[in-house]
C-alpha positions in Angstrom: 0.0 0.1 0.0 2.8 2.5 0.9 4.5 1.9 -2.5 1.3 2.6 -4.2 0.6 5.8 -2.4 4.2 6.8 -3.1 3.4 6.3 -6.7 0.3 8.3 -6.7 2.2 11.1 -5.0 5.0 11.1 -7.4 2.5 11.4 -10.3 0.7 14.1 -8.8 3.9 15.9 -8.2 5.0 15.6 -11.7 1.7 16.8 -13.0 1.8 20.0 -10.7 5.1 20.6 -12.1 4.2 20.5 -15.7 3.8 23.9 -17.5 0.5 25.1 -18.6 -0.3 24.1 -22.0 -1.8 26.6 -24.7 -5.5 26.0 -25.4 -7.5 26.9 -28.5 -9.9 30.0 -28.3 -12.6 27.7 -29.1 -12.0 25.8 -25.9 -11.8 28.9 -23.7 -14.7 30.8 -25.0 -17.9 30.9 -27.1 -19.4 33.2 -29.5 -22.3 35.3 -28.0 -25.6 34.4 -29.5 -24.3 30.8 -30.7 -26.0 28.7 -28.2 -28.2 25.5 -27.8 -32.0 25.7 -27.0 -33.9 23.2 -25.1 -37.2 21.9 -26.2 -39.8 20.0 -24.1 -43.1 18.3 -24.8 -45.8 16.0 -23.4 -46.5 12.7 -25.2 -47.7 9.1 -25.2 -45.7 6.0 -25.5 -47.9 2.9 -26.7 -47.1 -0.8 -27.5 -45.9 -1.7 -23.9 -46.2 -5.4 -22.8 -48.5 -4.7 -20.1 -45.8 -2.4 -18.2 -47.6 0.9 -18.8 -49.3 3.3 -16.3 -52.0 2.1 -13.9 -54.8 4.2 -15.1 -56.5 4.5 -11.7 -53.4 6.3 -10.3 -52.6 8.3 -13.3 -55.7 9.9 -14.5 -53.8 12.2 -16.9 -52.9 9.1 -19.1 -56.6 8.3 -19.7 -57.5 11.9 -20.4 -54.7 12.2 -22.8 -55.9 8.9 -24.6 -59.5 10.1 -24.8 -58.3 13.5 -26.2 -56.1 11.8 -28.9 -58.9 9.6 -29.8 -61.5 12.4 -30.2 -59.1 14.3 -32.5 -58.9 11.1 -34.6 -62.8 11.0 -34.8 -63.3 8.2 -32.4 -65.9 9.2 -29.6 -66.2 6.9 -26.8 -69.5 6.9 -24.9 -69.5 8.9 -21.8 -68.5 7.1 -18.4 -66.4 4.6 -20.4 -63.8 3.2 -18.1 -60.5 2.5 -20.1 -58.1 -0.1 -18.3 -55.0 0.6 -20.3 -51.7 -1.4 -19.5 -49.9 -0.9 -22.6 -49.9 2.9 -22.6 -47.7 5.4 -20.7 -47.6 9.1 -20.5 -44.0 10.6 -20.8 -42.0 13.8 -21.2 -40.0 14.2 -24.2 -37.0 16.7 -24.1 -34.4 17.4 -26.8 -31.6 19.9 -27.4 -32.0 22.2 -30.6 -28.4 23.2 -31.6 -27.5 26.4 -33.2 -28.0 26.8 -37.0 -30.3 23.8 -37.0 -32.5 24.2 -40.1 -36.0 22.7 -41.0 -35.7 19.1 -41.8 -32.8 18.1 -39.8 -33.2 15.4 -37.2 -32.6 15.5 -33.5 -32.2 12.6 -30.8 -34.9 13.0 -28.0 -35.2 11.6 -24.5 -38.4 10.0 -23.4 -39.0 9.8 -19.4 -41.9 8.3 -17.8 -44.0 10.7 -15.8 -46.4 8.1 -14.2 -46.0 4.9 -12.6 -45.0 2.6 -15.6 -42.8 -0.2 -14.8 -40.8 -0.2 -18.1 -40.6 1.6 -21.4 -38.9 -1.1 -23.3 -40.4 -2.0 -26.6 -42.7 1.3 -26.8 -43.3 3.6 -29.5 -43.6 7.3 -29.0 -46.5 9.0 -31.0 -46.2 12.2 -32.6 -45.3 14.8 -30.0 -44.7 18.6 -30.5 -41.8 19.9 -29.0 -41.8 23.4 -27.7 -39.4 26.1 -26.6 -39.3 28.6 -24.0 -41.7 31.0 -26.1 -44.2 28.0 -26.2 -43.6 27.8 -30.1 -43.4 24.5 -31.8 -39.8 23.9 -33.1 -39.7 20.0 -33.7 -41.9 17.1 -34.0 -40.9 13.8 -32.3 -41.9 10.1 -33.0 -40.3 6.7 -33.0 -39.3 3.6 -31.4 -37.7 3.8 -28.2 -34.4 2.4 -27.4 -34.1 1.5 -23.4 -31.0 0.3 -22.3 -32.1 -1.4 -19.2 -33.6 -4.9 -19.0 -36.0 -6.5 -16.1 -38.1 -9.4 -15.4 -40.4 -10.3 -12.6 -42.3 -13.5 -11.5 -43.9 -14.9 -8.3 -43.1 -11.7 -6.5 -39.5 -11.7 -7.4 -37.9 -9.2 -9.8 -34.6 -8.7 -11.3 -33.8 -5.2 -13.0 -30.5 -4.1 -14.8 -30.2 -0.4 -15.3 -33.1 2.1 -15.6 -36.3 1.1 -17.5 -38.5 4.3 -17.1 -36.4 6.2 -19.6 -35.0 5.8 -23.2 -34.0 7.4 -26.3 -35.3 7.8 -29.9 -32.2 8.2 -32.1 -33.0 10.9 -34.9 -36.6 10.8 -33.4 -37.3 14.5 -33.8 -37.7 16.6 -37.0 -36.9 20.3 -36.9 -40.0 22.3 -38.2 -38.7 25.8 -37.4 -35.3 27.4 -37.2 -34.2 29.7 -34.6 -32.4 32.6 -36.0 -28.7 33.0 -35.0 -26.8 36.1 -35.6 -23.1 35.7 -35.6 -22.1 38.9 -34.0 -23.7 42.3 -33.7 -23.0 44.6 -36.7 -19.1 44.8 -36.9 -18.3 43.0 -33.9 -18.1 39.5 -32.6 -18.3 39.0 -28.8 -16.4 36.2 -27.2 -17.5 35.0 -23.9 -15.0 33.1 -21.8 -16.2 29.9 -20.2 -14.6 31.1 -16.8 -14.3 35.0 -16.1 -10.6 35.7 -15.8 -8.9 39.1 -16.4 -5.5 37.4 -17.3 -7.0 35.0 -19.9 -9.1 37.9 -21.2 -5.9 40.0 -21.5 -3.8 37.3 -23.3 -6.7 36.5 -25.6 -6.8 39.9 -26.7 -3.0 40.1 -27.1 -3.1 37.0 -29.4 -5.9 38.2 -31.7 -4.4 41.6 -32.1 -0.7 40.0 -32.9 -2.5 37.7 -35.7 -5.0 40.3 -37.1 -3.7 43.8 -36.4 -3.6 46.0 -33.3 -7.0 47.2 -32.3 -8.8 44.2 -33.7 -9.8 42.8 -30.1 -10.8 44.8 -26.9 -11.4 43.3 -23.5 -14.9 44.7 -22.1 -14.4 43.0 -18.7 -13.0 39.7 -17.2 -15.5 37.6 -19.4 -16.1 39.4 -22.7 -13.9 40.2 -25.6 -15.1 42.3 -28.5 -13.7 41.5 -31.9 -13.8 43.7 -35.1 -14.8 41.2 -37.7 -15.6 41.7 -41.5 -19.1 42.4 -42.5 -19.4 40.2 -45.3 -20.9 36.9 -43.9 -18.4 34.6 -46.1 -15.5 36.5 -44.9 -16.8 36.6 -41.2 -16.9 32.9 -41.1 -13.5 32.5 -42.3 -12.3 35.0 -40.0 -14.1 33.1 -37.0 -12.6 29.8 -38.2 -8.9 31.2 -38.1 -9.3 33.1 -34.9 -11.0 30.3 -32.8 -8.0 28.2 -33.5 -5.5 30.5 -32.3 -3.6 29.2 -29.1 -3.6 31.1 -25.8 -2.2 30.4 -22.4 -5.0 30.7 -19.9 -4.4 32.2 -16.8 -3.8 30.1 -13.6 -7.0 28.6 -12.1 -8.2 29.6 -8.8 -7.1 27.2 -5.9 -10.1 24.9 -5.2 -11.0 21.9 -3.1 -14.1 20.1 -4.2 -15.6 18.0 -1.3 -18.4 15.4 -1.7 -20.0 14.7 1.7 -22.0 11.8 0.4 -19.3 9.6 -1.2 -16.2 11.1 0.8 -14.5 12.2 -2.6 -11.8 14.9 -2.3 -10.5 16.6 -5.5 -8.3 19.4 -5.5 -6.3 21.3 -8.5 -2.7 21.9 -8.7 -3.0 25.5 -7.4 -3.8 24.3 -3.6 -1.1 25.3 -1.1 -0.8 24.7 2.4 0.9 26.6 5.2 2.6 25.1 8.2 0.0 23.7 10.7 -0.4 21.2 13.4 -3.1 18.6 13.2 -4.4 16.1 16.0 -7.2 13.7 14.9 -8.7 10.9 16.8 -11.7 8.7 16.2 -14.5 8.3 18.6 -16.5 5.2 18.4 -19.5 4.0 20.4 -20.3 0.3 20.5 -23.7 -0.8 21.8 -24.3 -4.6 22.2 -27.3 -6.5 23.5 -27.1 -9.9 24.9 -30.4 -12.0 25.6 -30.9 -13.1 29.1 -33.3 -16.0 30.0 -34.5 -16.5 33.6 -35.7 -20.2 34.0 -37.9 -21.0 37.2 -37.2 -23.9 39.3 -39.1 -27.1 38.9 -42.4 -27.1 40.3 -42.4 -23.7 41.2 -45.2 -22.7 38.6 -43.2 -19.8 37.5 -42.8 -18.5 34.1 -39.8 -18.3 31.9 -38.9 -14.6 31.4 -36.6 -13.3 28.5 -34.8 -9.9 28.8 -32.2 -8.0 27.1 -28.8 -6.7 28.7 -27.4 -3.9 26.9 -23.7 -2.8 27.2 -22.5 0.4 25.9 -18.7 0.9 25.4 -17.1 4.2 24.1 -13.7 3.9 22.3 -11.6 6.9 21.7 -8.6 6.5 19.6 -5.6 8.5 20.6 -4.8 11.3 18.4 -1.0 12.6 18.0 -0.3 16.0 17.2 1.2 16.1 13.6 2.9 19.1 12.1 2.3 19.6 8.5 5.0 21.6 6.8 4.2 24.2 4.2 3.5 22.6 0.8 4.1 24.5 -2.4 3.1 21.9 -4.8 0.0 19.6 -4.9 2.3 16.6 -4.5 3.5 18.0 -1.2 0.0 18.9 0.0 -1.1 15.3 -0.6 2.0 13.9 1.1 1.0 16.1 4.1 -2.5 15.0 4.3 -1.6 11.4 4.1 0.7 11.8 7.1 -2.3 12.5 9.2 -3.6 8.8 8.5 -7.2 9.7 8.3 -9.8 8.3 6.2 -11.6 10.5 3.3 -14.3 11.1 5.5 -12.4 12.3 8.2 -10.3 14.5 5.9 -13.6 16.3 4.9 -13.5 17.8 8.6 -9.7 18.3 8.5 -9.8 20.3 5.6 -12.7 22.4 6.6 -10.7 23.2 10.0 -7.6 23.7 8.1 -9.5 26.4 6.0 -11.2 28.0 9.1 -7.4 28.3 10.5 -6.1 29.9 7.5 -3.7 27.1 6.7 -5.3 25.8 3.5 -4.8 28.3 0.6 -8.0 27.3 -1.4 -11.6 27.6 -1.9 -13.7 25.0 -0.4 -16.6 23.8 -2.3 -19.0 21.2 -1.1 -21.2 19.2 -3.5 
């Protein structure tokens, strides 16, 4: 185990010492206005093998079927009680990419909103997909592809993966395009994925060095305004060349991510540690119960009595004071934390205490 930990520490130290590599502008920023749009719709899945919604508990499924049949010219007598087992009400979602044109196809995700046991083998009926403005931008229909599988018999069941959600590859057809303007007038605005004044300044210098002084101006730590050609063909070629330029981004903010549910701890290479002393001990409480049986003597006409005798034991592991020296690299920080000998769950509390004491030079983010 010690050899393995030493190898991990050496690897982290090597990664921390590696100089930052240049990234393309397209990896650091996006063009303002060029964005995805979310679509959503309510639909019906049919053809299920008895694994659909229980209509007594999901009345909206019955209402949807009655409305659909009425639109198709099928009028059922009032008070008709439908017992449908092969139908499920679903929500359909899709992502409309920028520059999508009418006639293009999209993948859609279908998710059960009732109590259907499985959507496997079902077919999604024609479903309009709407945007945030309540306008229909695509129509979805097709056979579902569900990655899970399950079976049940005699009160026992086996299930692998998820059965109440699936996808329809190329299941939606775009009916309306979303206008996407590449830039505003003579300018194209670049929005950095992460606001950073250093990265914005270096991006401006790189663009001006390749296209001439005054081409790019940083408006703030997130947006860079670029003077682009007015002709659409020349503008596309200009953007293609610009987004492939390499820029050395600024150093990341020192950050430690703590997952309190799983005990996972992730820190980037900028994390630093000041000299600090840490003492850590585990406190455990053990409660055991031992049954005691009281048996009366013969011919005493007594009754057998059963009682439980509980024993409570409190154990506290001795925690020695450990001095952690200042770490100037991620490898040294990892080595110092391993010296404490605490479990990942214990390190969550130790790191928070170090941050409160001012010894941990990083932002703590708990997810």
